[in-house]
C-alpha positions in Angstrom: 7.4 8.9 8.8 5.9 5.8 7.2 6.8 5.4 3.5 4.3 3.4 1.5 5.3 2.5 -2.1 2.7 0.9 -4.3 3.9 -1.1 -7.3 2.5 0.5 -10.5 4.3 -1.8 -12.9 2.4 -3.4 -15.6 1.5 -6.6 -13.7 0.3 -4.8 -10.6 -1.5 -2.2 -12.7 -3.5 -5.0 -14.3 -4.2 -6.4 -10.8 -5.7 -3.2 -9.5 -2.9 -0.8 -8.3 -4.9 2.3 -9.4 -7.8 1.2 -7.1 -5.4 0.4 -4.3 -3.8 3.8 -4.6 -7.2 5.4 -4.4 -8.1 3.4 -1.3 -4.8 4.4 0.3 -5.3 8.0 -0.4 -8.8 7.9 1.1 -7.7 5.9 4.2 -4.8 8.3 4.9 -7.2 11.2 4.6 -9.9 9.6 6.8 -7.3 8.8 9.5 -5.7 12.2 9.3 -2.3 10.7 8.5 -1.1 13.1 5.8 1.8 14.3 8.1 2.7 10.7 9.1 2.5 8.7 5.8 4.2 9.3 2.5 2.5 7.6 -0.5 4.6 6.9 -3.6 4.5 4.8 -6.7 7.1 2.3 -7.6 7.9 0.3 -10.6 8.3 -3.5 -10.2 9.4 -4.4 -6.6 10.2 -7.9 -7.9 7.7 -9.8 -5.8 5.0 -10.4 -8.4 2.1 -12.5 -7.1 -0.7 -14.2 -8.9 -3.3 -12.2 -7.0 -3.2 -8.5 -5.9 -0.8 -5.7 -5.7 2.7 -5.5 -4.1 3.2 -2.8 -1.6 6.3 -1.8 0.4 5.8 -0.2 3.8 9.1 1.1 4.9 11.4 -1.9 4.5 8.6 -4.6 4.5 7.2 -5.9 1.3 3.6 -7.2 1.2 2.1 -9.1 -1.7 -1.4 -9.9 -2.7 -3.1 -6.7 -1.6 -6.7 -6.5 -3.0 -9.7 -4.3 -2.5 -11.2 -7.2 -0.4 -8.3 -7.4 2.0 -7.2 -3.7 1.9 -8.7 -2.7 5.2 -7.0 -5.5 7.1 -3.7 -4.7 5.3 -4.0 -1.0 6.1 -4.8 -1.6 9.8 -2.1 -4.2 10.3 0.7 -2.6 8.4 0.2 1.1 8.1 -1.8 2.1 11.2 0.4 -0.1 13.3 3.5 1.4 11.8 2.3 4.9 12.6 1.2 4.0 16.1 4.5 2.2 16.7 6.5 5.4 16.3 
């Protein structure tokens, strides 16, 4: 099981976490990963960045996730984690 926690604290919320959550939900559904990936919200992960949202995938923290780089982030960090099981 891959656990994906999206920061929904005030800073990340302003930087687009609601949109990133929506993209994550759609991507998990499109790739039929509902049984492989758990999506959760998290308050501040403590890695605030000037641009984008902070997301924790299992134990790895990723900063600067935006709508523009979401597909690359998803492929490199979530799909690869599922496939690496």
